[in-house]
N, C-alpha and C positions, 0 to 999 in steps of 0.2 A: 907353795902349798896348794894353790889353785890348780897348778899343773899336775900335782899328784892326784887330786880328785878327778881331774879329767881323764887320767889314765887308769883310774881304778876299775878293775874288771867287775862285771856283774856278779861273778861268783864271790869275790871279796865283799862287795857291797851287800849282797844278800846275807852272807855269813855274819857280818858285823851288825846287821839290823834285822835279823830274821824275826825277832819277836814283834816288832812294830809293823813290818811288812806283812807278816802273817795276818795281823788284825785287819789291815786294809784289804788284803786278798779275800779273807773269809767274809767280811762284811759285803763286799761287792758280789761274791758268789751267792750269798744268802739273799741279797736283794732281788735275785732272780724270781722269787715267788711273787713279787709284785711287778715284774717286768712283762711287757706285752708278749715277748717271744715265748714265755712260759704259760701265761693265762690263755693265749690264743689256741694252744693245742687242745683245749677243752671246748672250743667254740662250737663245734658240731654237736657235741652232747648237750651243752647248755641250751643252744637254740632249739634242739629237738625236744628236750624235756619241758621247756617253758613256752614252746610254740612261738618263737621269736623270728622275725624276718632279719635279713642282713641290716636293714636300716634301724630297726628297733634295738637289736643287740649293739650296734655301733653307737647309738645315742645313749643307751644305758652306760656303756663303757665310757663315753665322753663325759657324761654328767658326773659320774663318780670321780673321774680323773680331774675335771675342772675344780670340783670341790677340794680335792687333794692339793691342787696348785694354789688355791686361795689360802689354805691353811699353812702351806710351806713358807709363805712370805713371813709369817710370824714364827712358826716352829723352827725354821732353819736357823734363826738367830740364837737359839739355845746353845748352839755349838760355840758361841762366843762367851757363854756364861758357865758352861759345864764341861768338864773333861770327858773325853771319849769313854773312859772306863766307867763313868757314871751314867752317861746318856745311852750308850750302845745297848747295855743289858735291858734297859727299860723299853727301848724301841723294838728290840728282838722279841721280847715277851709279847708286845702288842702285835707284832707281825704274826706270831704263832696263833694268837687269838683271832686275827683276821683270816688265817687259813682255816681255822675251825669254823668260823662263820660261813665261809664258802662251802665247806663240807655239809653244813646244815641249812643252807639257804632254802627257805620254804616257797617263796614266790618270786616272780620276775621283778616286782618292785623292790624287794629286799636286795636284789643284785646291785642296785645303785649304791646302797650303803656298804655292801661287801666290797665292791670294786673300789670305792673311796678308801676303805680301810687298807686294802692290799696295796693300792697305788701309793698312799701316803706313807705307810710304814716301810714298804719294800722299795719301790722305785724312788720314792722321795727321800725319806729320812735315813734309811740304812745306807744307801749309796752316798748321800750327802755327808753323813758322818765320816765315811771312809775317805772321801775326797778332801774334806776340810782337815782331817787328821794328817793326811799325807802332805798337804800344802803347808800346814803349820809346823809339823815335825821336821821337815826337810827344806833346805833352801838351795844350797849349791848343787845338791843331787835331787832336787824336786822332780825333775822330769823322769828320772829312773824310778823313784819311789811311786809316782803316779802310774807309771807304766806297769809296774809289778802289781800294784793294788787293782788296777782296772783289768788286769789279766783274769781276775776272778769272774768278772762279767763275761769275758770271752769264753772261759771254761764252762760257765753256767749255760751260756747260749748253745755251746756245742754238745754238752753232755746231758743236761737235765731234760730237754725235750725228747731226746732219743731214749733215755731211761724211762721216762714217764709214759711215752707213747707205747713202749714195749710192755710196760706194766698194765696197760689198758686191757691186755688179753687176759689178765688174771684178776684185776680189781676194777671196781666201778670208779667213775670219775670223782665221786664224793670221798671214797676211801683213799684215793691218791692225795687229796687235799689234807686228810688226816696225817698222812706220812710227811707232807711238807711242814705241817705244824710241829710234829715231833722233831724233825731235823732243825727247825728254827730254834726251838727252846733248848736243844742240846748244845747249841753254840754259846749260850749265856755263860755257863761256868768256865768255858775255855777262854772266852774274851776276858773275863775277870782275872783269870790266872795269868794270861799273857801281859796284861796291863797293870801288873803290880807296881810298875813305874812307867812313866811316859817319857818319850824322847823330846829333847829340846835343842834346836840349833843354837850354836854359840852366838850368832848374831841376834837371836831373840833374847837369850839370857843376858846379854850385855846391853842391848839398846831397845829392849821391849818388843819391837816388831820391825819387819822389813817394810820399807816405804815403796810406793808405786810411782807413777808418772809425776814429774815435777818435784820429786823428792818429798812428797807429803803422804800422810795417812788419809786415804780416801774414805768417805762415808758412803752409805748406800744412796743417800739423797744426792750427793755430788756426782756419783757415778751415773745416776739416772738423768742428770742434766748434761752429761758429757756426750759429745758426738761419737766417740769411739764405740761406746756401748751400742748405740742404735744402728751404726753402720755395720757392725759385726753380727748383730742379733739375727738378721735373716739367715745367714750361713749357719749359725749355731742352732737355729730352729729346724734346719733341714732334717737331721737324723730323728729328732723326736716326732716331727710331723710325718715325714714320708717313710722313714725306717719303721716307725710304729705301724703305719698303714700296711707296709709290705708284710710284716710278721703277723699282724692282726688278721689280715685277709689271706693267709697262706692256704687255708682250706679251700677258699674260693679259687685261688690261683692254681692249685694242683688239680682241682676239678676241671678248670678251664683247659689245662694242658693234658688232661686225661691220665695223670699219674696217681700213684698211691701215696697217701700222706706219709706213711712210714718210710717209703723210699726217698721222699724229698727230705724229710727230717734227718735221715741217715747221712745226708750230704753236709750237714751243719759242721761236723768236725773239720771238713775241708775249709769252710769259712773261718773256723778258728785257726787253722794253719796260717792263713793270710793275716788274721788279726794278731796272733801271737808274734809273728815275725816283725810286723811293722809296729807293734806295741813297744817292743824293745828298741827298735831303731828310732822311732819318734821320740821316745824318752831320752835317748842319747842326743838326738838332734836338739831337743829343747834345752838340755844342759849346755850344749855348745853354742847354739845360735839364738836361743830365746824363743818363747812360744809365739810371739807376735809375727816373726818371720815365717814360721811354719803354718800358722793358722789358715791362711787362704788356700793352701795346697792340700790340707788334710782330708777334705771331703770330696775332692775331685774323683777318687776311686768310687765313692758312693754313686755319683752321677753316672759314671761309666758302667758300674755294675747294675744299676737299675735298668738302663737301656739294654744291656746284655741279657738280663732276665726276661725282659719283654720279648726279645727276639729268640729266646731259647726254644727249641722244638724237641729237644731230648734231655734226659737227665744228665748226660755227659756235658752238654752245653751249659746246663744250669749249674753244674759243679764248678766250672770255670768262672761263671758269673758270680757265684757266692764267694769264691776266693777273692775276687776283686772287691766285692762288698766288704769282706772281712778286712781287707787292707785299710779301707776307710774307717771301719770300726776300731781297728787297732790304734790308729792315729788319734782318734777322737778323745779318748780318755786322758792320756798324759798331756796332750796339747791344750785342749780346752780347760782341763783342770789347772794347769800352770798359768794359763792366760790371765785369769782373774787375779791371782796373787802377784804376778809379774806387773800387771798394769795398774792395779789399785792398792797393792800392799796387803799385809796380813793382819793388821791390827783389827780390822772389822771384816775379816774374810768370811766369817760365818754369815753375817747379814748380807754381804755382797753375793756370796754364792747361793744363799737362800733365795734371793731375788732372781738370780739367773736360773736356779733350779725351778722356781715357780713358773718362769716363762717356758722352760723346757717341758715341764709337766703339762702346762696348759697346751703347748704345742702337740704333745702326745695325745691330748684329749681331742684335738681338732681332727687329727688324721682318721681314726676309726669311724667317726660320724660322717665325715665327708666321703671317705672311700666307700662306706657301706651304702650311702645314699646314691652315689654314682653307679655302683653295681646294680642297684635296683632300677636305675634309670637306663641301664643298658651300656654304661661305659665300663668295660671289663678291666681287669687288673693289667692286662697287657698294654692297653692304651694309657692307663694311669701311670704305669712305671716310666713310660717315655716322658710324660709331663714332670714326674719327680726329678728325672735327670736334668731336664732343662732348667728347672728351678735351682738346682745345686750349682750349675755352671754360672748362672747369672749372679747368684749371691756371693760366689767366690770372687768374682771381679770386684764387687762392691767392697768386700772385706780386704782385698789386696790394697786398694787405694787408702783405706782407713788405717791399716797397720803400718803402711809405709810412712804415713804422716806422723804416726804415734812414736816411731822409733827414736826420734830426736828428743822425746820427752822422758825417756826411761832413765833411771839412775844407773850409774856405772860402778857402784860400790862393790867390791869383791866380798863374797860371802862364803863362809866355811861352816861345816857341820861337825858337831861333837855329840856324844851321848851324855845325857844328864843322868847322874846316878844318885 
């Protein structure tokens, strides 16, 4: 049976599970409205309208994001208590309200609360619900499910900035946030319709949950006391901190290079090309070899891509750099998403992933503030990107030794997936 699942084509897999995979994909796509790569395209207009320096805007963004991270520690555990079909519509409605709040933001101070709302409902909970749903609904094919769901984030990264930057020629930045609100609320009835029934792996229906290391159901407290979490955390924090900084400061970066923002954003589909390719490949690799073995390797392209971007002198060179960054982005979703379930089990996966998500959101709060302050002190994005790459390489080495040691602790029980009707 396991061999049959290993040979199952992506086409067959998608066809058999299209309803649940669509939910994961759409939630990831819609989380874009709270992601840095989307919010940052309005950075120039926001700083101009409210008279903000790079430092001030960066710390406003960081303050709102830090508050979001703090709330995620508690709110993320709701996925252990409520089904996706109950929780997702509520969070999507709140995301639409947050978009409306951005459209109506009256003062610079109000931006702190607006950024908090966007980051919590979008980057935080909408994405979290998608990843927990995939990790819980699928086991033997968890890597594939996570890769398809996280593809929504890649598509959002490629398409939404390009679309909304193009619309800036016809609409004000506030009007564009109204459009985002409408798109968010339109998803609610579709999610409800798709989740008339939820999917359950056979291993869950028969034995309650899948276990993690040492064959036990890990709690959040136990995870926080375990060495594997802390040794892998620096690597997992790399994309939130430094990837966020790169996208958040893209206006500053293109100004430094002397390029037009639209021309640079138009390259994002190439980044998606790399992301989509390795999204599927990494999902298959996770199902075959396990997330722990892949984890130390997944962000190496990020480090290489950061340094390539620093050295790029033309948009052509930048396009190749973004493809490499995209490879790292494509690997991140399915590998990191599966890592928590594989290592610590699925019984308390909501609480465990909520804690991890809080760290990731907190990391994404650090990046904009630090990078903005460094720019104002004369350390431009070109120099910063080199430092980002060095960080990635060092943390990958640490994660390698941790995951090698953890392999012997993982359970070897064969798991299969069925559809619950």
